[in-house]
N, C-alpha and C positions, 0 to 999 in steps of 0.2 A: 504493500500500500504506500509506503514511503517513496518508493521509486516512481510510482504513478504521480504522486504529488509533485515531485521534482520535475517531471516531464511537463506537467501542466503549468507550473509556475511561470516560466517565461511567457507563455501565451496570456496568462492573466495579467502580467505586468504590462504587456503591450496593449491589450484591449482596455485596460483601466485608464489609459492616457488620452482617451477621446475627450474632446472639449465639452461634450454633453454629459460627461460622467462627473459625479460629485467627489470621487476619490482622487484628489490631486496630490502630487508629490512635488516637493521643493527641488528634487533632483531632475525633474523633467521640464523641458522648455519647448516652446514653439518659435518658429521664425516665419514671419508673414510680412507682406507688404501692407502698409497702412497710410492713412492720412491723419496727421497729428492735429488735434483740435485744442488750441491753446491761446484763446483771445486775451487771457489775463497775464500772459508771459510768466507763468508759474513753473516750478519744478515738478508739480503734480498736475496731471492733465488727462483728458480723454484722448483715445485714438480709435479710429474706425477702420476695420478691415474691409476689403473689397466685397465681402459677402454681407456687409452691413452689420456685422458683429461689433458692438461698442464696448470698449474696455477702459477701466480707470486705473491709473498708476497709483495704487495705494502704497507701494513701496518702490524704491529705485536704488540701483547700484550706481547711478550717475547723479550724484548729489547736486551738482550745479548745472545740470542740463536743462535749458529753457528754450525749447524750439519755437520758431515762429508759427503762427496759426496758419494752417493749410499746407505745411511742409509734408512732402511725401518721404517715406522712410522704410527701410527694411528693419524690422523690430524683432529683437530677441526678448521673449518674456516668459514668465512662469505664472500660471493661473493659481490664484490663492483660494478663490471661492466663487460660487455662483451667486447671482443676485435675482431677486424676484422681479417679475415683469413690471411691477409698479415703480421700480427704482429708475427705469428709463435707460438702463444699460445692462450688459450681460454678465460681466465678470470683474472682480477686483484682481489685479495682476501685480507682479513685481517686474519692473523694467530692468533687464540684465544688460542689454547693449543696443546701440542704435547706429545704423549707417544711413546718413541723410542722402536721399536720392535727389538729384538735380530736378527741380520742379519749375516748369516754364509754361507760358502761354503760347499760342500760335503766333508766329511772326508774319506780318504782312510785308511782303517783299516789294521794294521800289527800285528803280534804276540806280538810285544813289547808294543803296545798301547791297546791291547784287554781289559786288566783289568781296565785301567783308564776310558775307554769309558762307562763301566757299561751296565747293561741290566735290570734295575728295572722297575716295573710296573708303569703305568701312565694312566690317563683317557683322551682320545681324545674327545674334544667337537666338533671340525670340522676340516676338512683337505681339501684343494683345491689348484688349481694352478691359479695364477693371474699374467699376464704378463710373466716374466721369473722366477717366484719364486714359490716354494712350501710353502704354508702357513699352519701352524698348530696352532690351539687353543687347549689348554690343561689345565688340573687341576691336581694338586698333593697335597698330604698332607705332610706338613713339618713344620719346625720351623724357625730357623734363619740362617741356613747354605746355602751356594751357591749350587745349583743343576746344573748339566752339561747336556746340550741338544745337540744332534748331529744327522745329517743324514749321515749314514755310507754306504760306498761301501766296501763290503767284497769279495775280489777276491779269497779267499780260497773256496768259495761256488760256485757251478756251477748249471746253469739252462738251460733247453733245449727248452724254449718257445720263444726264440728270443727277450724277453723283458729285460729291464734294471731293476734289483732288488736292492733296497736300504732298509736300516733298520733305523727306527726312534729309537734312543737310549736315555735312561735316566739314569743318575747316581745320586742317591739321596744323595751321600756323607755321608751316615750314619745318615742322619737328622732324628730327632724324629718327627713322624707324629702327630703334635698337632693341626694344623689349615690347612684349605684349601687355596691354593693360585692359582690364575689364571695366565696363561702365554700365550705368543704367540711368534712364531719364524718364520722367513722367510729364506728359503734356496735358494741360487742362483743356477739355473739349467743350466746355459749357457754352462757349461763344458760337458753336455750330448749331445749337438747339434752335429749332424753328417753332414758333407759336402754332398751336393746333395739331402738332405731330408729337409722337412719342419716340421717334427714331429717324435717323438719316443714314444713308449709305455713303461711306467714304472710301477713298482709294489712297493708299500711301505709296509714293514713288521713292525708291531708294537706288543708290549707286553702290554696288557691293563687289567685293572680291569674289568672283565665282567663275566657273569654267563655262566658256561659251557665250554667256550673256551677263553683262555687268549691271544692266538696268532691270530692276525687278519691281513688281507691284504687289501690294497686299490689300485685299478687299475685306471690309468689315461693315457690319450693320451696327451703328452706335445707338444702342437702346439706352435712353437717358437714365443714368443712375443704376443700371443693371449690374449684376454680379460679374465676376471675372470671366472672360472667355479665353483664358490662356491656352495657347495652341500646343504647348509641350509640357508634359507632366514631369518637370525636372525641378529638383530642390534648389531654391535660391539661398545662398549663404552670404553672410557679411564678408566682403572681399578682403583679401590680404594684400593685393596689389591693385588698388583702385585707379581708375582713370583720372587724369588731371583735366578737368573740363569746366566749361562755363556756358 
């Protein structure tokens, strides 16, 4: 009987770590993408996952961390307890670590800004919509210069398919390609919302390092405020060699 218990124990430990379970352990943690909600510039704040789960930082390992309101981040946290529906949020958590994700609005391209935006090659690891954000994981080769990342609306180009066309742009700033750097950026899509609709179709144009065809397009239906539509089931971790970007 003891042998049977030992065989079952790992399975019980794994299944007890579900977010809907009341049996939480301080040794277990989750890593998720979230929007940080901090209008009061406090070291204790709410953050919202892309599936609308709302969490309160009741404890924090980052004593002096005060993020700006609306900042996107990869958040490492431990669930302390569940909250009743009447509380307005789902869990109290301990904040273990944070990697702030570059958070930007859509850039409206003009002839005067065309050169500074750049159009250098990049490698897209994953691209998806979560909540009201287009999220892009990417890799580039560089050294120690700042790279510029933007999502561009170019009104000088016309399309007849009724979709919103945007361009993911990378300016390497003349950086020497010595090492690989990982980056992530979140673009706020709320400016694309059309009154009377609950969704719009968008096309993202990219210029990527790839065999045979460097120009790629990604098609999405942006459903306002909907949960994540991540295309690849791959774990995101807080990076050890992050991109230098703006």
